[in-house]
N, C-alpha and C positions, 0 to 999 in steps of 0.2 A: 612547663616551661615559663609560663606567664608568672605563676605564683613565684618562681624563682628570681624572676627579673624584679617583680614588685618588691620582693625581700630585700634584693640588694639595694633598689633605690630607698627603701626606709631605713636601712642600715646607714646609707650615706647621709640621709636626713639627720639620723641620730647624731652622726659625727659634727654635723653643721651646728646642731644644737648645742653641742657640748661647747664649741668655740663662742658660742654667743656670751656676751657681757651680763645679761640679766640673768641672777642666779635663780628667780623664780622659773624662769624658761628653761634653764640648764637642768633642772631636776626632772624633767619630762624625758630626757636623753635616755636614760636606762631603760625605762619601760618601752621607749620605742626601738632602742637596739634590741631587746628580747622579742618583740612582736616581729622586728624584721628577720631575726634569727630563725624564729619559728616558721615563719613563711618561706624562708630560703630552705630549710629542712624539708618541710612539706613539699614544696616544688620540686627538690631533689628527688625525693621519695616517689612522687607522682609521674615524675619523667623518666625514671628507671622502670617502672613498671608499665607494660602495655599488653592489651587483651587483643587478639586476633580471632574474631568470630568464624563458626564454621563456614566453610565455602568460600574464604578470603584467605589471602596471603599478605604479608608485608614486606615491602621492598625498602631497605634502609638507605639512608643518604647521610653523609657526613660532610658538611660544609659545602654541599652540592655535588659532592662524588657520589656516584652509584655504586654500592657495593653489591657484590656477586650473589652472596647467600641471602636467603629469603627467610621469613618468619611463617610458620604454619599456624595453624588454628591453635588456640591456647594462650596461658598466660606467659610473658617473657620477661626478664630482666635484662635491660639494655642501658648501654651509655647513655645518660641524660642529655649529652648533646647530639644525638642522633634524631633524624627526621625521618618518620617511618610512613610510607606511602601505602595505603590498604588498597588492594585490587581485587576484584571479584573473579572467583574461578569457576563459578557455576554456569550452566549453559545459559548464554544469552541469545536473544532474537533481535534481528533488526529487519522491518518490514518496510517495503516501499510499494504503495498503493495508490492508486487513483482516486480513490474513496476518501472523502474529507474526514480527516481525525483518526483514520484508520492506522496509518503507518507511523514511523518515526517522526516524520515531518508533517506540519500541518499543510493542507491542500493537495494538490494532484502532485504525487511523488511517483508515479508510475514510470516504467522504462520505456522508451520509445525508441524501437530498433527497425531497420531495413532488412528485409527478407531478400532472397537471391532473385525473386521476380521484381524488386524494386517497390514493394509495397510497404506501408508503415504499419507496424503491429504493437500493441500496447500491452506490456507484461507487467503483472502484480507479482511480486517476489517477497518470499521471507526466508533470511539467511539465520542458521542456527550455528552457533560456535562457542567458543570459551577460550580462555587465555591458558596458555601452557605454564605451568608454575616454574618450571626451570628457566623459561625464556623471559619471565616478568621482569628482571633487572635489566636485560637488553631492550625491552619494549618502553620502559621508562627512560631509558638513556637515549635511544634513538627516535622515539616516537612520540612519548608522553602518555598521560592518561587518557587522551582524546583519540584513541586508536580506532574508535568507531567510525568518526568522521574522516580519518586521516588514511585508514586501511580499508577497513569492511565496506564502506559505501563506494568510493571510487573504484576499487579493485572489481567489485561485484558488477557494477554498471558497465564498466569497460570490457570486462570478458564476455558478458551477455550479448553486447553489441557485436563483439568480435565474431562470436560463433553462430548469431543468427544468420549471418550472410550465406551460411551453408545450407539453408532451408528455404522453400517457399512457403507462402503464408497458409495455404491449406494444409500442407503437411505438419507444419509447425503446430498448427491448431488442433489436428486429429491424429495422424498415424504416427509422427515423429516426435511427439510431445515427450515421451518418457526418454527416449534416445538424446534429445537435446537437453534434457535436465540432467542426465547423467554426463553428457559431455562437458557442460558449464561446471559441474562439481568438480570433475577431474583437473580441469584447467585453475579454478579458483583454489581447490585445495593446496596446490605447490606453492602459490603465491602466499597463501595464509601461513603456512607453515615456515617458509622462510622468515616471516615477521613475528613468529612466535605465536601464532594462533591456531588453534585446532578446529577446521570445518566439519560440523557433524552432519549437515543436512541442508540441501538446497529445495525449497517449496517453491513450485511454480502455481500460484494461487489462482490466476486467472489470465486467460489470454484474449485480447479484445481484437477483432479483425475490423479491416475498414467495412462501411456499411454496403458497398457494393458488392464486396466478396461475401459478405454474410448474407446477403439477398440471394446471391447466386447459389451458395450451398444449401439454403433453405428451399430454394426451387428445385434443386437437384434432388433433394431428401423427399420432396413431395412427389416429384416424378417418379422416384423409385418407389415409394410407397404405392403410387397408383398402379405402376407395372406389377407389383407383386399382388395387389388387389385383383387386377385383370387376370393374372394366370390362375388365381384362385377360383374367379368365376369360369374361366375356361375349362379348368380342371372339374368342377362341378359338373358343367354342362357335357363335358365327355363321360363323367359317370353316369349322368341321367340319360344320355343317348345309348350306352353300353345296358342299362338296366331295361330300357324299352327294347333294345333288340333282342335281349336274351328272353324277355317277356313275349315277344313277338315269335321267337323261334319255339318256346314252349308250346303256344297256343297251336302254331302250325304242326309241330310234332304231334300234339293230341288229336288234332283233326286228321292227320294222315294215319294214326293208329286208329282211329275210330272208324275211318272209311275203309280200312284193310279189314277190320274184324267184323264188321256188319255184313249179314247175307239176307236173302229174301226170307229165309225161314226163321232166321233171328227176329226180324221185323215182325213176321207174322204172329210168331209166338208172343211178342210184347204186345201186339194189338190184342189178341186174345185175353191177356192177363187184365189189360184195361178194361175191356168188355165185361170180363168176369167182376171186377171190382165195381162197375157201374150197375150190373145186375143186382148185385147185393146190397147196393144203396137203398135207404129207406124212402127216398124220393121216387116218385113214379115217372118212369121214363120209357121211351119208345125208341128201340134200335132198329134201324132199317138198313138192312145189307144189300146193296145193289150189286151191279155187275163190276162196279170198280172196286178197287182195294180200300176205300176209305168209306166207312158206315157213316150214316147220318143218325144223329142223335136228337131226339124231341123231348122237351120236358112235358109231361101230361099234365100239369097244373097249368100250363099257358095253352 
């Protein structure tokens, strides 16, 4: 379009040169007119051909009026008077984070919400979405190309605050996190779709609790771990006590069996066997058998 305008200006300039009284100056009119014509032709040619890259669409506007049909990826021959707005239809992400330079905006951009128990919770969030090609003309017509700041950001932050009041801080941090994520996805999805955007996923990246609540949770976890450890110790002691009881019962049973099976004759027999082994020993010994049942054994070397 710029070459077309420049070519027209040059042609008008050549006409002005033609009306000049200076003959030497008028001789440049023809070359200038030719150059202007060439620029006009090049401008018309380049304005009629447009390339749409993969993952993009083109929304056509004629004198500010948005047309409903869109241009898909590839080369297109169009009216040179058309103005084409290119829009990205690939998956886009918008991150709101409390970490510096991690989100879409510089600085702390985390979402601060109030829970059902009146505590303030800080949420880091990423929204994955994309433009619906069929609704792109309505987006340009009603919202413009800055749909991220006009739709994605305010709708997401508002819906998160609206839904956080149904959960207490601890549940939001632990057991109800997935439920909360699914809940805000359903509420945001409808608003996005009505405005020509497709919500693909909501990712809760981090939930930060107040310091006092976090400390209480850590103390509770520590107490639970100590209780589990004590249960383990008690169970181990019970097992040890059971082992000792079984061992004592075994010794008791052994002694009872021995007492029941041993008789005087059995003991006398065992005594004779022991004396026989002593008599067969190479050492010199003296065995004195008295009136008692127990013999006296003397070592002859001593």
